[in-house]
C-alpha positions as CSV (number, residue, x, y, z in Angstrom):
1,M,-17.6,32.4,3.6
2,F,-16.9,29.4,5.8
3,K,-20.7,29.5,7.1
4,S,-21.6,27.9,3.9
5,L,-19.7,24.7,4.2
6,S,-21.6,21.8,5.7
7,P,-19.9,19.3,8.1
8,V,-17.8,16.5,6.5
9,Q,-18.1,13.1,7.4
10,L,-15.1,11.6,9.5
11,D,-12.9,9.1,7.8
12,P,-13.8,5.9,8.6
13,I,-10.4,4.6,9.6
14,L,-8.6,7.2,11.1
15,S,-11.7,8.3,13.2
16,L,-11.7,4.6,14.7
17,S,-8.2,5.5,16.6
18,I,-10.1,8.4,18.4
19,A,-12.6,6.3,19.7
20,Y,-10.2,3.4,20.5
21,R,-8.1,5.7,22.4
22,E,-11.3,7.0,24.4
23,D,-12.0,3.7,25.2
24,P,-11.0,2.8,28.9
25,R,-11.4,-1.2,28.9
26,D,-8.1,-3.0,29.4
27,N,-8.6,-5.9,26.6
28,K,-9.3,-3.4,23.9
29,I,-7.6,-4.3,20.5
30,D,-7.1,-1.7,17.7
31,L,-7.4,-3.4,14.3
32,G,-8.2,-0.2,12.5
33,V,-5.5,1.9,11.3
34,G,-2.9,0.1,9.1
35,V,0.1,0.1,11.2
36,Y,2.4,-2.8,12.1
37,R,2.8,-3.0,15.9
38,N,5.4,-5.4,17.9
39,S,4.5,-7.9,20.5
40,L,4.3,-5.0,22.9
41,G,1.9,-3.0,20.8
42,E,4.4,-0.4,19.9
43,T,5.3,0.8,16.2
44,P,9.1,0.6,16.7
45,I,11.5,2.6,14.9
46,M,13.6,0.2,13.2
47,Q,17.4,-0.4,13.9
48,A,18.5,0.2,10.3
49,V,16.7,3.5,10.5
50,Q,17.9,4.6,13.8
51,L,21.5,4.1,12.6
52,A,21.1,6.0,9.5
53,E,19.4,8.7,11.6
54,K,22.4,9.0,14.0
55,R,24.6,9.2,10.8
56,L,22.3,11.8,9.4
57,I,22.7,14.2,12.5
58,K,26.5,14.0,12.6
59,T,26.8,14.6,9.0
60,Q,24.2,16.9,8.1
61,T,25.1,20.7,7.8
62,T,21.9,22.4,6.2
63,K,18.5,22.2,6.4
64,S,17.8,24.3,3.0
65,Y,15.7,23.2,0.3
66,V,16.8,20.0,-1.7
67,A,15.0,20.1,-4.9
68,L,11.4,20.0,-6.8
69,A,11.9,16.2,-7.2
70,G,13.4,15.8,-3.8
71,S,16.5,13.5,-3.4
72,E,17.8,12.1,-6.7
73,V,19.9,9.6,-4.6
74,F,16.4,8.5,-3.1
75,N,14.7,8.3,-6.3
76,Q,17.5,6.3,-7.9
77,S,17.5,3.9,-4.7
78,M,13.7,3.3,-5.4
79,M,13.8,2.5,-9.2
80,D,16.9,0.3,-8.1
81,L,14.8,-1.5,-5.4
82,L,11.9,-1.9,-7.7
83,L,13.2,-2.2,-11.1
84,S,16.7,-3.7,-10.9
85,G,17.3,-6.4,-13.5
86,T,14.4,-5.3,-15.9
87,S,14.5,-3.3,-19.1
88,A,12.3,-0.8,-17.5
89,H,15.1,0.2,-15.4
90,S,16.9,2.2,-18.1
91,R,13.6,3.8,-19.4
92,A,12.2,5.1,-16.1
93,S,12.2,8.3,-14.2
94,A,11.3,9.0,-10.5
95,V,10.1,11.8,-8.1
96,Q,10.2,11.7,-4.3
97,T,6.4,12.7,-3.1
98,P,5.0,13.0,0.3
99,G,4.2,9.4,0.9
100,A,2.6,7.0,-1.6
101,S,-0.6,9.2,-1.3
102,G,1.5,12.1,-2.6
103,A,2.7,9.7,-5.4
104,L,-0.8,8.7,-6.5
105,R,-2.1,12.3,-6.5
106,M,0.9,13.3,-8.9
107,L,0.6,10.3,-11.0
108,A,-3.3,11.1,-11.3
109,D,-2.5,14.9,-12.2
110,L,0.1,13.7,-14.9
111,I,-2.6,11.3,-16.3
112,N,-5.1,14.1,-16.5
113,V,-2.7,16.4,-18.0
114,A,-1.6,13.8,-21.0
115,Q,-5.2,12.4,-21.4
116,P,-8.1,14.2,-19.8
117,D,-10.7,11.7,-20.6
118,T,-9.2,8.9,-18.9
119,T,-10.9,6.3,-16.9
120,V,-9.1,4.5,-14.0
121,W,-10.2,1.1,-13.2
122,L,-10.0,0.0,-9.5
123,T,-10.3,-3.3,-7.9
124,N,-13.8,-4.2,-6.1
125,P,-12.9,-3.3,-3.4
126,S,-10.0,-1.2,-3.2
127,Y,-7.7,1.0,-1.0
128,V,-10.6,3.6,0.6
129,N,-8.4,6.7,-0.9
130,H,-7.8,5.5,-4.4
131,K,-11.2,6.4,-5.7
132,P,-11.1,9.9,-3.9
133,V,-7.8,10.7,-5.2
134,M,-8.6,9.9,-9.0
135,E,-11.7,12.0,-9.1
136,A,-9.8,14.9,-7.1
137,A,-7.4,14.7,-10.2
138,G,-10.2,15.0,-12.7
139,L,-10.0,11.3,-13.5
140,K,-13.3,9.1,-14.1
141,V,-13.3,5.9,-12.1
142,K,-14.7,2.4,-12.6
143,Y,-14.4,-0.9,-10.7
144,Y,-13.6,-4.3,-11.9
145,P,-14.4,-7.3,-10.3
146,Y,-11.6,-8.7,-8.0
147,F,-12.7,-10.2,-4.3
148,D,-14.9,-13.3,-4.2
149,P,-17.1,-12.6,-0.9
150,E,-17.5,-16.5,-0.9
151,T,-14.2,-17.6,-1.3
152,K,-12.4,-14.8,0.2
153,Q,-9.9,-15.0,-2.5
154,V,-9.5,-13.3,-6.1
155,N,-11.7,-14.3,-8.9
156,S,-9.2,-14.3,-11.6
157,E,-11.7,-15.5,-14.2
158,A,-14.1,-12.5,-13.6
159,M,-11.4,-10.1,-13.4
160,L,-9.4,-11.1,-16.5
161,N,-12.9,-10.9,-18.4
162,E,-13.7,-7.6,-17.4
163,L,-10.3,-6.3,-18.1
164,A,-10.3,-7.5,-21.4
165,K,-12.9,-4.6,-21.8
166,A,-10.2,-1.9,-21.0
167,G,-8.9,0.1,-24.0
168,P,-6.4,2.8,-24.8
169,K,-8.2,5.4,-22.8
170,D,-8.0,3.6,-19.6
171,V,-5.6,3.0,-16.9
172,V,-6.0,-0.1,-14.4
173,L,-4.9,0.4,-11.1
174,L,-3.3,-2.9,-9.5
175,H,-2.2,-3.6,-6.0
176,G,1.4,-4.6,-6.1
177,C,1.1,-7.1,-3.2
178,C,-0.8,-7.4,-0.1
179,H,-4.0,-6.0,-1.3
180,N,-5.8,-3.3,0.8
181,P,-8.4,-4.0,2.3
182,T,-8.8,-7.9,1.6
183,G,-5.2,-9.7,1.8
184,A,-6.2,-11.6,-1.5
185,D,-3.5,-11.2,-4.0
186,I,-3.3,-11.9,-7.8
187,T,-1.0,-14.7,-8.7
188,F,2.2,-14.5,-11.1
189,A,0.1,-15.9,-13.9
190,D,-2.6,-13.0,-13.4
191,W,0.3,-10.4,-13.6
192,Q,1.2,-12.2,-17.1
193,A,-2.4,-12.1,-18.3
194,I,-2.9,-8.5,-17.5
195,T,0.4,-7.6,-18.9
196,A,-0.7,-9.6,-22.2
197,L,-4.0,-7.7,-22.3
198,A,-2.5,-4.2,-21.5
199,N,-0.2,-5.0,-24.7
200,K,-3.0,-6.1,-26.8
201,N,-5.8,-3.7,-25.9
202,G,-3.5,-0.5,-25.1
203,F,-4.3,0.4,-21.5
204,M,-1.8,1.4,-19.3
205,P,-1.0,0.0,-16.0
206,F,-0.8,1.7,-12.7
207,V,0.7,0.1,-9.8
208,D,0.2,0.8,-6.0
209,M,3.4,-0.7,-4.2
210,A,2.7,0.2,-0.5
211,Y,3.6,-3.2,1.1
212,L,6.9,-4.5,-0.5
213,G,8.3,-7.2,1.9
214,F,5.0,-7.9,3.9
215,G,3.6,-10.4,1.7
216,D,6.1,-13.2,0.9
217,G,9.4,-11.2,1.1
218,L,11.1,-8.6,-1.0
219,E,11.9,-10.8,-4.1
220,Q,8.4,-12.4,-4.4
221,D,6.2,-9.5,-3.4
222,G,8.3,-7.4,-6.4
223,A,8.2,-10.2,-8.9
224,G,4.8,-9.3,-10.8
225,L,5.6,-5.9,-10.7
226,K,9.2,-6.5,-12.2
227,Y,7.4,-8.8,-14.9
228,M,5.0,-6.4,-16.1
229,A,7.4,-3.5,-16.2
230,D,10.1,-5.6,-18.4
231,N,7.3,-6.4,-20.9
232,T,5.1,-3.3,-21.2
233,E,6.2,-0.2,-22.9
234,E,4.4,2.4,-20.5
235,M,3.3,2.2,-16.9
236,V,3.4,4.1,-13.7
237,V,4.0,2.9,-10.1
238,A,3.3,4.6,-6.7
239,T,5.4,3.4,-3.9
240,S,5.7,3.9,0.0
241,C,8.4,3.7,2.6
242,S,5.9,3.6,5.3
243,K,5.3,0.2,6.3
244,N,8.6,-1.7,5.2
245,F,10.9,1.1,6.7
246,G,8.4,2.2,9.3
247,L,8.7,5.9,8.3
248,Y,4.7,6.3,8.4
249,R,5.0,10.0,9.8
250,E,7.9,11.0,7.7
251,R,5.4,10.9,4.5
252,T,8.2,9.1,1.9
253,G,7.2,8.2,-1.2
254,A,8.1,8.0,-4.6
255,A,6.0,8.3,-8.4
256,I,7.7,6.3,-10.8
257,I,7.2,6.5,-14.7
258,I,8.1,3.9,-17.1
259,S,7.9,4.8,-21.0
260,N,9.4,3.5,-24.1
261,S,12.8,5.6,-23.9
262,Q,14.7,7.5,-21.1
263,Q,13.7,10.8,-22.9
264,E,10.0,10.5,-22.7
265,A,10.1,9.2,-18.9
266,Q,12.0,12.3,-18.4
267,K,9.4,14.5,-20.1
268,A,6.8,13.1,-17.8
269,K,8.9,13.9,-14.7
270,G,9.2,17.4,-15.7
271,R,5.6,17.7,-16.0
272,I,5.2,16.0,-12.7
273,L,7.3,18.8,-11.2
274,T,5.6,21.2,-12.7
275,L,2.4,20.0,-10.9
276,A,4.3,19.5,-7.5
277,R,5.5,23.3,-7.8
278,S,1.6,24.2,-7.8
279,S,0.7,21.9,-4.8
280,Y,3.3,21.2,-2.4
281,T,6.5,22.3,-4.2
282,M,9.0,20.0,-2.5
283,P,8.9,16.9,-0.3
284,P,10.1,16.5,3.4
285,D,13.7,15.4,3.1
286,H,14.2,13.4,6.4
287,G,12.8,10.0,5.4
288,A,14.1,10.2,2.1
289,A,17.7,11.0,3.5
290,L,17.4,7.9,5.8
291,V,16.0,5.3,2.8
292,A,18.8,6.4,0.6
293,D,21.5,6.1,3.0
294,I,20.0,2.6,4.1
295,L,19.7,1.4,0.6
296,N,23.3,2.5,-0.4
297,D,25.1,1.1,2.7
298,Q,25.4,-2.8,2.4
299,K,25.6,-3.1,6.3
300,L,22.4,-1.0,6.6
301,T,20.8,-2.8,3.8
302,N,21.4,-6.3,5.8
303,I,20.1,-5.1,8.7
304,W,17.0,-3.5,7.1
305,K,16.5,-6.7,5.1
306,D,16.5,-8.6,8.2
307,E,14.1,-6.7,10.4
308,L,11.8,-6.8,7.3
309,D,12.2,-10.4,6.9
310,A,11.3,-10.6,10.7
311,M,8.2,-8.2,10.6
312,H,7.0,-10.7,7.3
313,S,7.7,-13.7,9.5
314,R,5.7,-12.7,12.6
315,I,2.5,-11.4,10.5
316,L,2.4,-15.0,9.1
317,T,2.8,-16.3,12.7
318,L,-0.1,-14.2,13.7
319,R,-2.2,-15.4,10.8
320,Q,-1.6,-19.0,11.7
321,G,-2.1,-18.5,15.3
322,L,-5.6,-16.5,15.0
323,T,-6.6,-19.1,12.4
324,Q,-5.6,-22.2,14.6
325,A,-7.4,-20.4,17.8
326,I,-10.4,-20.1,15.6
327,R,-10.2,-23.9,14.8
328,Q,-10.0,-24.6,18.2
329,R,-13.2,-22.9,18.8
330,G,-15.0,-25.3,16.4
331,S,-14.9,-22.8,13.7
332,E,-13.2,-23.2,10.0
333,Q,-14.9,-20.5,8.3
334,F,-11.8,-18.0,9.0
335,D,-9.5,-20.5,7.2
336,F,-9.1,-17.9,4.8
337,I,-7.0,-15.7,7.1
338,E,-4.0,-17.9,6.9
339,Q,-3.9,-17.8,3.3
340,H,-4.2,-14.0,3.0
341,K,-0.8,-11.7,2.4
342,G,0.4,-8.6,4.3
343,M,-1.3,-6.5,7.0
344,F,-4.9,-6.9,6.2
345,S,-7.7,-9.4,5.9
346,V,-11.4,-8.8,4.9
347,T,-13.3,-10.8,7.4
348,G,-16.8,-11.1,5.6
349,L,-18.4,-9.7,8.7
350,T,-21.4,-7.4,8.5
351,S,-21.1,-3.7,9.6
352,E,-23.8,-4.9,12.3
353,Q,-21.3,-7.7,13.5
354,I,-18.3,-5.4,13.2
355,L,-20.3,-3.0,15.7
356,T,-20.9,-5.8,18.4
357,L,-17.1,-6.6,17.9
358,R,-16.4,-2.9,19.3
359,E,-19.3,-2.3,21.9
360,Q,-19.1,-6.1,23.5
361,Y,-15.4,-7.0,23.0
362,G,-13.8,-3.9,22.5
363,I,-12.3,-4.7,19.3
364,Y,-12.0,-2.0,16.8
365,A,-12.3,-2.9,13.0
366,V,-13.3,-0.7,9.9
367,G,-16.9,-1.1,8.8
368,D,-16.1,-3.3,5.6
369,G,-14.9,-6.1,7.9
370,R,-11.1,-5.3,7.1
371,I,-8.8,-6.1,10.3
372,N,-5.0,-5.3,10.4
373,I,-3.4,-8.7,11.3
374,A,-0.3,-6.7,11.7
375,G,-1.7,-4.5,14.7
376,L,-2.6,-7.6,16.6
377,Q,-0.5,-8.8,19.7
378,E,0.1,-12.4,20.6
379,K,-2.0,-11.8,24.1
380,H,-4.8,-10.7,22.2
381,I,-5.1,-13.9,19.8
382,D,-7.6,-15.7,22.2
383,H,-10.0,-12.6,22.7
384,L,-10.0,-12.1,19.0
385,A,-10.6,-15.6,18.4
386,E,-13.5,-15.9,20.7
387,A,-15.0,-12.6,19.5
388,L,-14.9,-13.4,15.9
389,V,-16.5,-17.0,16.4
390,S,-19.0,-15.7,18.8
391,V,-20.2,-12.6,16.7
392,S,-20.4,-15.1,13.2
393,R,-22.8,-17.7,14.9
């Protein structure tokens, strides 16, 4: 049977990590995979997580199954975090999923059950896994203009003009904040305009919120999502605790359904549970238990928020430091890096220039020119600045 299978192409991001580990150079830099690293190059366990974990070890009495929906305390906590203060809070339901990728797939499957001929509109470019997940769920995919390669910012006019063509059989996927891969975020005015288009034309918004707190802070990063949820009848949200809680390997995420009533949202939740039963059945408990504890203990919540603010501030400092180092070398063509949000920036470098970065300087970046600013160490800023200026001459 398996002899008929052809070899698959390695994931362009995950395969970089393998090549990086095998590189013997001391000055090598991994800017590929999207993880936060501190000044020592480590992805630390957050203090709030460590404290919650110690408590969990002392109090947990069983490893028995939880439920198809996972931890309902976690589910409610995620809805509180994202939707508190909005009308959507009382007409939403949530399901714990194996990471945000699991949430994307479960929501895509739900959309396919509800409306099989749906087209999902993605930003151009978008997260590398958006298209395969949507297509694997049986949905059609279309791209809308988003990133301007000249300005390295969002082309709002082109985006809104194209989205005005979306209708009732369409779903428009938006990045909640810290756009992956570009780092260029839509403005609050854009959120308002897209919300108005959704209400006018009948398309459903689908928000992928994977980096809450990494852009401008918790409240600012969630403002657009809250506005849209407050002012639309129906939308869905995929959210992750990988970045802002540092729970990458615990695969902790949630799928949130917002409808015109709690009854309708619960009906959709029931469909997701049926879909989950035929797939992974139940999500992993550990990460969700930690997040639920942190968000329901004010002391732990405060510690977590302080840590998240520190990570957010450090990313801003890295962006400023890199941009300044490049300017000191006589170039202003990378000034946009300071304006981008979150972990990533698209540099505008060609695949050949990215290869030169890797071969000559030991700097590993994705072939589309994306670099992970949050993976940078302060001691590497000058080396990276020198390399970027050199390959772009």
